[in-house]
Structure formats: structure tokens, C-alpha cells
C-alpha positions in Angstrom: -0.1 0.0 0.1 1.5 3.5 -0.9 0.4 6.2 1.3 1.3 10.1 1.0 2.4 11.7 4.3 -0.1 14.7 4.5 -3.4 14.0 6.0 -6.9 15.9 5.8 -10.4 15.3 7.3 -12.8 14.3 4.8 -16.3 12.8 4.7 -16.7 9.7 2.6 -18.4 11.4 -0.2 -15.6 14.0 -0.3 -12.9 11.0 -0.2 -14.7 9.5 -3.3 -14.5 12.7 -5.1 -10.8 13.0 -4.5 -10.0 9.4 -5.6 -12.0 10.2 -8.9 -9.9 13.5 -9.3 -6.8 11.4 -8.8 -7.4 8.9 -11.5 -9.1 11.4 -14.0 -5.9 13.5 -13.6 -3.4 10.7 -14.0 -5.1 8.5 -16.8 -6.6 10.2 -19.8 -8.4 6.6 -20.5 -10.7 7.1 -17.4 -14.2 8.3 -18.0 -17.0 9.1 -15.5 -20.6 8.1 -16.9 -24.1 8.4 -15.3 -27.2 10.0 -14.8 -26.6 13.4 -13.6 -22.9 13.1 -12.9 -21.9 16.0 -14.9 -23.6 19.4 -14.6 -25.3 18.3 -11.5 -22.6 16.5 -9.8 -24.5 13.3 -9.2 -27.3 12.6 -7.0 -25.1 12.6 -4.0 -22.8 15.3 -5.2 -19.8 12.7 -5.5 -18.8 13.9 -8.6 -19.2 17.5 -7.8 -16.8 19.8 -9.9 -15.5 17.1 -12.0 -17.5 18.4 -15.1 -16.0 21.7 -14.9 -12.5 20.4 -14.2 -12.4 17.7 -17.1 -15.1 18.4 -19.6 -18.1 16.7 -21.2 -15.7 14.4 -22.8 -14.5 12.8 -19.6 -17.6 13.3 -17.3 -20.6 12.3 -19.3 -24.2 12.5 -18.4 -26.2 9.5 -19.8 -29.9 8.9 -20.4 -31.9 7.2 -17.7 -31.2 3.8 -18.8 -28.9 1.6 -16.7 -28.9 -1.4 -19.4 -27.7 1.0 -22.1 -25.1 2.7 -19.7 -23.4 -0.4 -18.4 -23.5 -2.0 -21.7 -22.0 1.0 -23.4 -19.4 1.1 -20.6 -18.5 -2.6 -21.4 -17.7 -1.7 -25.0 -15.7 1.4 -23.8 -13.5 -1.0 -21.4 -12.8 -3.6 -24.3 -11.5 -0.7 -26.4 -8.9 1.0 -24.2 -10.8 3.0 -21.7 -11.5 2.6 -17.8 -15.2 3.7 -17.4 -16.2 4.6 -13.9 -20.3 4.1 -14.1 -22.5 5.6 -11.4 -25.7 4.0 -10.7 -27.9 6.2 -8.5 -29.1 3.5 -6.0 -28.6 -0.2 -6.0 -32.1 -0.7 -6.5 -31.9 0.8 -9.7 -29.1 -1.5 -11.0 -31.6 -4.3 -11.9 -32.2 -3.2 -15.5 -28.3 -3.7 -15.9 -28.0 -7.0 -14.2 -28.0 -9.0 -17.5 -25.3 -6.7 -18.9 -23.2 -7.5 -15.8 -23.7 -11.0 -15.4 -23.9 -11.9 -19.1 -21.1 -9.8 -20.3 -19.0 -7.8 -18.2 -17.9 -10.7 -16.0 -17.4 -13.3 -18.9 -15.5 -11.3 -21.4 -12.2 -12.5 -20.1 -13.2 -16.2 -20.2 -15.0 -15.8 -23.8 -12.0 -14.2 -25.1 -9.4 -16.5 -23.5 -8.1 -13.2 -21.9 -7.8 -11.5 -25.2 -10.1 -8.7 -23.6 -10.8 -7.7 -20.2 -13.4 -5.3 -18.7 -11.8 -2.7 -16.3 -15.0 -1.2 -15.5 -16.0 0.2 -12.1 -19.6 0.4 -11.0 -20.0 2.7 -8.2 -23.5 2.4 -6.6 -24.9 3.8 -3.2 -26.5 1.3 -1.2 -28.1 0.4 2.0 -30.8 1.8 4.4 -30.9 4.5 7.4 -31.2 7.7 5.3 -35.1 7.6 5.1 -35.2 6.9 1.4 -38.4 5.9 -0.5 -39.1 2.3 -1.7 -36.2 0.6 -3.9 -33.7 3.4 -2.7 -32.4 1.4 0.2 -31.5 -2.1 -1.2 -28.7 -4.0 0.4 -28.6 -6.9 -2.4 -24.7 -7.4 -2.3 -25.0 -11.3 -2.4 -26.6 -11.4 -5.8 -23.3 -9.8 -7.1 -20.8 -11.5 -4.6 -22.2 -14.9 -6.3 -21.0 -14.1 -9.6 -17.5 -15.2 -10.6 -15.3 -12.5 -12.4 -16.9 -9.6 -10.5 -15.2 -8.2 -7.4 -17.4 -6.5 -4.9 -15.7 -3.9 -2.6 -17.5 -2.0 0.4 -15.7 0.7 2.3 -16.7 1.6 5.8 -14.6 4.7 6.2 -13.2 8.0 4.3 -9.9 6.5 4.4 -10.7 3.3 2.8 -13.2 4.8 0.2 -10.7 6.5 -1.4 -7.9 4.0 -1.3 -10.2 1.1 -2.3 -11.8 3.0 -5.0 -8.4 3.9 -6.8 -7.4 0.3 -6.7 -10.9 -0.6 -8.1 -10.5 1.6 -11.1 -6.9 0.4 -11.8 -8.1 -3.3 -11.5 -8.3 -4.9 -14.9 -11.5 -6.9 -14.2 -15.0 -5.2 -13.5 -15.4 -4.1 -9.9 -18.7 -3.4 -8.1 -17.9 -0.6 -5.6 -20.6 -0.2 -3.0 -20.8 2.9 -1.0 -22.9 2.9 2.2 -25.2 5.9 1.8 -25.6 6.2 5.5 -21.8 6.9 5.9 -21.6 9.5 3.1 -21.6 12.5 5.7 -22.0 11.0 8.8 -18.5 12.2 10.0 -15.0 12.9 8.8 -11.7 11.0 8.9 -8.2 11.0 8.1 -7.6 10.9 4.5 -4.0 10.9 2.9 -3.5 13.6 0.4 -2.7 12.4 -3.3 -2.4 8.9 -4.6 -2.7 5.7 -2.5 -4.3 2.4 -2.9 -5.5 -0.4 -0.6 -5.4 -4.1 -1.8 -8.7 -5.5 -2.9 -9.7 -8.8 -1.1 -8.3 -7.9 2.1 -10.1 -7.0 5.3 -9.0 -4.9 8.2 -9.0 -5.4 12.0 -10.8 -2.5 13.5 -10.6 -3.6 17.1 -8.5 -6.4 18.7 -10.0 -8.8 21.2 -10.0 -12.3 22.4 -13.4 -13.3 23.6 -15.4 -13.0 20.1 -15.1 -12.1 16.5 -17.7 -9.7 14.9 -17.8 -9.5 11.1 -19.5 -6.7 9.1 -18.8 -4.4 6.4 -20.1 -1.0 5.0 -22.3 0.9 7.6 -22.5 -2.1 9.8 -18.8 -1.7 11.0 -19.9 1.2 12.9 -22.5 -0.9 14.5 -20.2 -3.5 15.4 -17.7 -1.0 16.8 -20.5 0.3 19.1 -21.4 -3.1 20.1 -17.8 -4.1 20.9 -17.7 -0.8 23.2 -20.8 -2.0 24.9 -19.6 -5.5 25.4 -16.1 -4.2 26.7 -18.0 -2.3 29.6 -19.5 -5.9 30.7 -15.8 -7.6 30.3 -16.2 -9.1 26.8 -13.4 -8.1 24.4 -14.3 -8.2 20.7 -12.3 -8.7 17.6 -13.8 -6.4 14.9 -13.3 -7.2 11.3 -14.1 -5.0 8.5 -14.2 -7.3 5.4 -13.9 -4.6 2.9 -14.2 -6.7 0.0 -17.2 -9.5 -0.3 -15.7 -10.9 -3.2 -13.0 -12.1 -3.0 -13.4 -12.6 0.9 -10.2 -12.4 3.3 -10.5 -16.2 4.1 -7.3 -16.0 6.0 -8.3 -13.2 8.4 -11.5 -14.6 8.9 -10.0 -17.9 10.1 -7.2 -16.3 11.9 -9.9 -14.1 14.0 -12.2 -17.1 15.0 -9.3 -19.5 15.7 -8.3 -16.8 18.1 -11.6 -16.1 19.8 -13.6 -19.3 19.1 -16.9 -17.5 18.6 -18.5 -15.4 15.7 -21.1 -13.0 15.5 -21.7 -11.8 11.5 -23.7 -8.5 11.2 -25.2 -7.5 7.7 -28.1 -5.2 6.9 -29.4 -7.4 3.9 -31.9 -10.2 4.6 -30.8 -13.2 6.3 -31.5 -15.8 3.9 -28.7 -16.4 1.3 -26.9 -13.4 2.3 -23.0 -13.0 2.4 -23.1 -14.0 6.1 -24.0 -17.5 5.1 -20.7 -17.8 3.1 -18.9 -16.4 6.2 -20.3 -19.4 8.3 -19.3 -21.9 5.3 -15.9 -20.4 5.7 -15.6 -20.6 9.4 -16.9 -24.1 9.4 -14.5 -25.5 6.8 -11.3 -23.9 8.2 -12.1 -23.4 12.0 -14.9 -25.9 13.2 -12.7 -27.5 15.8 -11.9 -24.1 17.4 -15.5 -23.0 17.8 -16.8 -22.7 21.6 -20.4 -21.7 20.6 -22.5 -21.8 17.5 -22.4 -18.9 15.2 -24.9 -15.9 15.4 -26.1 -13.8 12.8 -27.9 -10.2 13.1 -29.3 -9.0 10.0 -32.0 -7.5 8.2 -35.3 -9.4 7.7 -36.4 -11.4 5.0 -38.4 -8.6 3.7 -38.1 -5.4 1.7 -36.6 -2.4 3.6 -39.6 -0.9 5.1 -40.5 2.8 4.9 -39.4 5.6 7.4 -41.4 4.7 10.7 -40.1 0.9 10.7 -36.5 1.5 9.1 -34.8 1.7 12.6 -36.6 -1.5 13.6 -35.3 -3.2 10.4 -31.7 -2.5 10.7 -29.4 -4.2 13.1 -28.3 -2.0 16.0 -25.7 -2.1 18.6 -28.0 -3.5 21.2 -29.1 -6.2 18.9 -25.4 -7.2 18.4 -24.5 -7.1 21.9 -27.3 -9.7 22.9 -25.9 -11.8 20.1 -22.5 -11.3 21.7 -23.6 -12.3 25.2 -25.5 -15.2 24.0 -22.2 -16.5 22.3 -20.1 -15.9 25.0 -22.4 -17.5 27.5 -23.2 -20.4 25.6 
């Protein structure tokens, strides 16, 4: 990982804008495409100022057509460009799902590596911002199941910039999921200039010996809050921020649970068929004989994200996670 010395305080959305500036400045083959990403600066203003700085040939407003936008970007990627596609919300990506699964992820195999698709799809996702229906989906498991597509989820401004630069430079397609709830909830230290964080590597946010907590995106903050509450009761948590959902950091997952012997998995997506189930499979395959209690999951429900009045009840919170920690430790 290459890191500049000077730091500044940025929100996550500001860190994302900085990452886009870095790659647009260093590589003329990089393009930014999406609905309202140009003059309007994007629905969350993540591309604010880029249109003025780089012009309408590099920062391109597109029609309201996700399938056409992703399909066009696949063609650009196969012909020497590095498109960065912005989809306004994860719930809007489904019209383009066929282009991702049928074409973007298969071009390298289909052409025996003659062609690749160096395309990054940036997508705000997740609940907690009081958005309307279809705006709060957390369906990352649909994409983590697809060979040929990396799935990356930052939880801090620092990681958002470094992981996004790595994603854009990757020779294959990357789905870069940005937790909307974290866009402006606080600022963090972000190095100036150009630095990268390797894809496929998790990060230990807190060290503990009693139980492992696994989370990503906005749920990392929930895990850290639960770990603070648990520490006040004498239980020390190993908090692992996965950062990449495909590929998963199997070594770090195994290392953590072999140290603690217990695990709680936290995600806001529905429980059934979620990435948490794959984590359980990895833990069972690598660390079954180390476990002192059954693995616990704290997740969203098997239902669409509800509207405003029930949204907080749907989402995992620190108290729900704390109950799972106590049940596992006292098993």
C-alpha cells in the first residue's frame, strides 16, 4: 500500500470525489459516466466539480437507462477506456444486471483473456437515510455470487479513497458499493494524493480475544458500538471489517475465529442467502474445531426494507449485536 504523508479530514463522499480526481488526472483513458454526474454533480454530489475540471468528454451525463449505460461502458472498457459508471441507487441497477452477469463478468473467459473489462460500477446502497422504496436495497449477495466480478464495500473515508483507486485500476469489473448512511455522518483522516488499498483484504478495526464480529459498510460502525458496550461488560471483541465481499479474506476470517472461538456476523441485507451464510461456510471449513459456541447472525429481515417509521426496527443496531455477543459468550 502506497500512502502520501499529509492527511486531511474528509467525509466519505469527499474522499470518493478525491479518488475520482486522482484517476482522472493521471489517466486520460478514465471516463465517468452516469445519470446527472456531469453538470449536476451526481445525486449525492460525489462527482461535484469534475465536469468543470475535466469537461463533457470525460465526465458524461447519460440517459436514464441503466442497461444501456452499463452495456456502453463494457464496450468502452474492451476498447482501451476505463469507465467509472455511477448507478444512482443499488435498487436501480437491476435493469443492467443482465449486462453485468452475461457480458462484463464473462468477457475475459469468453475471449481467453484477449479482452478484459476494466470497469468500475459505483453504487450507493443501504438503509438508514429515510429514502423511498427501492432506494435502500442491500442485495450485495446477488453480485458476490458472480465469478469474474469483485465486490468492494468501504466503511471509512480513508478506505473509500484507497479502495476506489484500486478498483478503477483493476483489469476486471468491480462493483463498488458505497454505504449511503456513511456518506456524511462524520469525517476521517484521508491521505492527500495517490494511495491504494489492496482488494480482497479485510482489516481488523479492534482487537479482542473473546468473540469475533464480522461486518462491512455501515454495519462496521454498529459492530464497533456493540464492541464498546461488550467491553464495559468484560467481553473483548475482535472487530473485522471485511472491505471486500468477493474475494473474501479467508485467511483473516480464519485467524480471527481461531483466536476467539466465537463469531457474530452483522449485515443489513436479508438473512437468507446473504453473504453471512458464506462466512459461516468459511468458518466451518477452516475453524470448526476451534469454535466454542454456534455462530450468530444479526441481520435485516427477509422482507423489503420498510418505509420510514419501521426502518430503524429493520436494521441491526448495537443492542441487537450485544445480545448476540452475550448469547455466544455465555453458551
